[in-house]
N, C-alpha and C positions, 0 to 999 in steps of 0.2 A: 700806333700812332705817339709812342714816346716819345721816336726818334724827330717826331715833325715836330713837337709839342719844343723839345730839347733845340731843334735846329731853330726855331722862331724865335726861343726865348735866348740863345748866345745873339743870334742878329739886333735884338733887341736890348741886348748890354751891351752895343757893340765890340764882340770882345774879337772880334775877323779883324786880320791885319789888313784883309780889303777895305777897298771904298764901298761904303752903305748903297752905291748905287748897283754894285755885282750881287752882294750876298741881300737877301731878304725871300720873300713866299708872294705866293700869286697862285691866279686860277688857270685852267688850263680844259679844253674839251674840243672833240670834233667826230669824224667819221670812224667806224673801225668796219674790217672785212675778214671778218673771222670763220673760217674752216674746219671741218675734223680731219684729225691727219694722223697717220699709223700703217703700218702695215696689212692693218683689216678693214682697211679705205679703202676703195675701190676710186682710180681718180676721174671715171667719171658717173661717180655714184653720187657724189656731194658738191655743190656748188658756195661758195662765198657769199655769208649771209651778212647784207648792211647794218650795222648797228647805230650804236653812240657809246661817247666813254665824256666824262667831267668830272672837273674834282679838285683839290689844291695840294699846294707843293711848296717845299721848302728850302732853298738852296743858301749851301752854307759853303763858302772855299777853305779850302786847308791847305794851299799856295796859293801862287800867282795862275798858274791853267790846272789847279782839279779842283771840287768841287764834290759836296756831296748833296743829293737831291731824293729824301725821302716824301712820299705824296700818300694821299686816300682819294681813289677816285670810282665813281658810280661807272660799271660798263656792263654794255648789254655785248654777249657772244652766240654762239652757237653755231647753225648751218643749216642750208635750203634744200632740199632734194626736190630737181624738177621732174618727179615721176608724177603717175596720176592722178594724183589728190594734193600735188603741189606740196610738200610735207615740209616742213620745218620746225626746228628744236631753236629757242627762246630760254638762254640762258643768261640770266641778272647775277651779277658777283659786284662785290666792294673790292676793291684789287689794290693795294701794299706794295708798291715798291720802292725799292733804295737804289739811285741810279749814282753811279759813279760818271761824273764829267771828265771830258778830257778837250780843252780849248785850244785847237791849231791854230785858233786868231782868236780878238775880240771877239767874233762871232759867231764862227762854225766850231762847232763841238761835237763832240764823239761820245755816247754813252752806252753803256750797261750795268746791269746790276740783276739781283735777284728779287723775285715778286711772290706775295703769297695773294691768294684771291678766296674770297670766303662767299661761297655760294648763298644768294637771300632768295631765290627761289629760281623754278623751271617748268617748265612749259612747253608740250609739243602741240600741234596744230597743224592740221587737213585741212581740205577745201574737196567738197562734193556737192554735187546737186543745186550751185550757190551760193551754197551757205560755208561758214567757217566753224570747223570743230576743235575744242582745246582739252587739253587734258594734261593735270598736275603730274610728274613722276618723283617716287622717292628713289630712283634705282641712281642718281648723278650724285658721285662723290661731294662732302660742302666745303673741301680745302680744295684748293688748286694750286700747287707751285709751278712755279717758271724762271725764265730767264729773259729778261728785256734787253735787246740791242737796237742800238738807232743812230740818225743822225739828227743832229739838232743847228740854228741857226737862229741867232739874236739880233733884234733890229737895236739900232741907237734909244727907240721911243719909248722900248720897255718892253716891245711885245718880242715875243718866240714863237719861230715855227719848227714844226717836226716833225721823222716821219722815223719809226720804230715797228719792229716787229716781236711780238709775243709769243718765245716760245714754252708751250706748254708741257712741264714732266710730270703731272700723277695722272694714270687714266681719267676718263670723265666716267665712266661706270664704275658703280659699286662691285664688289663680288663677282667681278667677272675676268676672264682671261683675255677679253678682248684689245689687242692692240690700238686705243682710240685716245686720240689728244687734243686740246684746245690749243690753237696755232691759228694765228692772224696778223694784218697792218693795222694800223692805228695812223691816222693823217690828225697833227693837233693844232691847235692854235690857241696861244695864252699870252697873259701878260703880267709881268713883275711888277711889283711896287716896293 
């Protein structure tokens, strides 16, 4: 939050050496395809669960081809198990990525950066006899640290598209030796101001 506020303040004061059309802030959202990954997960046990993410970001250029982009996003993650009861885990987070972008061209950019995710709530659901049953759990870690990397494209009209991969590095479960992590893809559309 501090990085986001500082970035927006710097842009508003015009301290960047880049044109104002390049540095700024915006909103972004899209679809997420998350799963649990790790050595304790069988590849045929779980499948990607479709969720969404949405939030705000600030982008400030550090030079002609490099920028830093902190953001805050609401993100729905989890996993799906196509078992007899169609069980699924729904994990809602606030993601705080700090992305470092390299612009290969005016539009094409590559990015990487750390991300801290704060768990808002977690629910497990299952279906039986035509009904959906849900229960909350307290066995999920409150903080998920990871790495984000991806590819973006900026359109001339202020729109931006990007595909990214979230590599969770903190185990999903508390007090467990299970090697299980949140990992998944995001497809996003944003608009810069």
